[in-house]
C-alpha positions in Angstrom: -51.2 -76.7 59.1 -52.2 -73.0 58.3 -49.7 -70.9 56.7 -49.0 -67.4 58.0 -48.3 -64.7 55.6 -45.8 -62.2 56.9 -46.4 -58.6 56.1 -43.4 -56.5 55.3 -42.8 -53.7 57.7 -43.5 -50.2 56.4 -40.4 -48.9 54.5 -38.5 -46.1 56.0 -38.6 -44.4 52.7 -41.3 -44.9 50.0 -39.1 -45.5 46.9 -39.3 -48.2 44.3 -36.6 -50.7 43.3 -33.4 -50.9 45.2 -33.5 -47.1 46.0 -35.3 -48.1 49.3 -32.4 -50.6 50.0 -29.7 -48.0 49.2 -31.3 -45.4 51.4 -31.6 -48.0 54.3 -27.9 -49.0 54.0 -26.9 -45.4 53.8 -28.8 -44.7 57.0 -27.1 -47.4 58.8 -23.8 -46.4 57.5 -24.2 -42.6 58.5 -25.6 -43.7 61.9 -22.7 -46.2 62.4 -20.2 -43.7 61.5 -21.5 -41.1 63.9 -21.6 -43.5 66.8 -18.0 -44.5 65.9 -17.1 -40.8 66.0 -18.6 -40.3 69.5 -17.0 -43.4 70.9 -13.4 -42.9 69.7 -12.6 -39.8 71.9 -13.7 -41.6 75.0 -11.6 -44.5 74.3 -14.2 -47.2 73.2 -13.2 -49.5 70.3 -15.4 -48.1 67.5 -14.8 -50.9 65.1 -17.9 -52.6 66.5 -20.1 -49.7 65.3 -18.7 -49.0 62.0 -20.7 -50.9 59.4 -18.4 -50.2 56.4 -21.1 -50.6 53.8 -19.7 -48.2 51.3 -18.7 -50.8 48.7 -22.2 -52.4 48.8 -23.8 -49.0 48.6 -21.7 -47.7 45.7 -21.9 -50.9 43.7 -25.8 -50.8 44.1 -25.9 -47.2 43.0 -23.5 -48.2 39.9 -20.8 -45.8 41.2 -17.1 -46.6 40.8 -16.5 -48.5 44.0 -13.3 -50.0 42.7 -11.7 -46.5 42.2 -9.5 -45.7 45.3 -9.9 -42.0 44.5 -13.7 -42.2 44.5 -13.8 -44.3 47.7 -11.6 -41.9 49.3 -13.8 -39.1 48.4 -16.9 -41.1 49.7 -15.2 -41.7 52.9 -14.3 -38.1 53.5 -17.9 -36.9 52.6 -19.3 -39.7 54.7 -17.3 -38.6 57.7 -18.4 -34.8 57.0 -22.1 -35.6 56.8 -22.2 -38.0 59.7 -21.0 -35.2 62.1 -24.4 -33.4 61.4 -26.4 -36.4 62.8 -28.4 -36.0 65.8 -28.9 -39.7 67.1 -31.8 -38.6 69.1 -33.8 -37.2 66.1 -34.9 -39.8 63.4 -36.4 -37.2 61.1 -33.0 -35.5 61.0 -31.3 -38.7 60.2 -33.7 -39.4 57.4 -33.3 -36.0 55.8 -29.5 -36.3 55.9 -29.6 -39.6 54.4 -31.7 -38.4 51.5 -29.5 -35.4 51.0 -26.5 -37.7 51.0 -28.1 -40.0 48.6 -28.7 -37.0 46.2 -25.1 -35.9 46.6 -24.0 -39.2 45.6 -26.3 -39.4 42.6 -25.1 -35.8 41.5 -21.5 -37.3 41.6 -22.6 -40.0 39.4 -23.7 -37.7 36.8 -20.5 -35.6 37.0 -18.5 -38.9 36.6 -20.6 -39.9 33.4 -20.0 -36.4 31.8 
């Protein structure tokens, strides 16, 4: 029996380590929140579209995911940023994701100081 070697699909972003994973999860989170925001006004139960990956993302970034204050700040920022998403434009979503990642990294520096 011949073994088949599976090739990893090309990454959405070209970063090393867990940064790639964090960016992927952030993108799923932002996109899911945007879909949820669009579904709620027309009466669709948006719980199915809301991925709620914040705890995982923040823990991978070594941010205070157990802090209620920080989690509230994260949720507020997430909802603000997801309103900018154009679901038809993948480049826009990728740029917003990267910008949001940098915002989170900046918040980490301000927490440490």
